C-alpha positions in Angstrom: 108.6 135.3 129.9 108.1 133.9 133.6 111.3 131.9 134.3 113.1 135.5 132.5 111.4 137.6 135.6 112.5 134.4 138.1 116.6 134.4 137.2 116.3 138.5 137.0 114.8 138.2 140.5 117.5 136.0 141.3 120.3 137.8 139.8 119.5 141.1 141.9 117.6 142.5 138.4 114.9 143.2 140.4 113.7 146.4 138.2 113.5 144.0 135.2 111.7 141.1 137.3 109.0 143.5 138.3 108.9 144.9 135.0 107.8 141.5 133.3 105.9 140.0 136.3 103.6 143.1 136.1 103.0 142.9 132.7 102.5 138.9 133.0 100.0 139.7 135.7 97.8 141.8 133.6 97.1 138.5 131.3 93.7 137.2 132.1 93.7 133.3 132.5 97.5 133.2 132.6 98.0 129.3 133.5 100.9 130.6 136.0 99.1 133.3 137.6 99.6 132.6 140.9 103.1 132.0 140.3 103.6 135.3 139.1 101.6 137.2 141.7 104.1 135.2 144.2 107.1 136.0 142.4 106.0 139.8 142.4 104.6 140.2 145.8 108.8 138.8 146.6 110.1 141.6 143.9 107.8 144.6 145.8 109.0 143.5 149.1 112.9 143.8 147.9 111.9 147.2 146.3 110.1 147.7 149.6 106.9 148.4 148.5 105.2 146.9 151.0 101.8 148.1 150.4 101.6 146.2 147.0 103.2 143.0 148.3 100.8 142.8 150.9 97.5 143.3 148.4 99.1 140.6 146.7 100.1 138.1 149.3 96.7 138.3 150.9 95.1 137.7 147.3 97.0 134.6 147.4 96.1 133.5 151.0 92.2 134.1 150.1 92.4 131.7 147.0 93.8 128.7 148.4 96.7 127.5 146.2 99.9 126.2 146.3 101.6 130.0 147.8 98.8 130.5 150.0 100.8 128.8 153.0 104.0 130.6 152.4 102.3 134.1 151.9 100.6 133.5 155.1 104.0 132.9 156.6 105.5 136.2 155.1 102.6 138.1 156.0 102.9 137.3 159.7 106.8 137.5 159.8 107.0 140.9 157.7 106.7 144.0 159.2 103.9 146.1 157.3 104.5 149.5 158.7 
């Protein structure tokens, strides 16, 4: 389902992608949880749900994973108001 959601994001099917990613984000101990959070944040940004996106990005930065640097760059460069 993760690959489907990524494909949906890339083909501008954002609502479906966000729905799938939200589901994946509820699974505890999911192997690709960091990637799900990162992709979900991108989906939220696309939907102009900046508060939700910011929460996920801050979470990624604080856990020091492979998306931390990119998440920090997005946080630094976005207008959050």
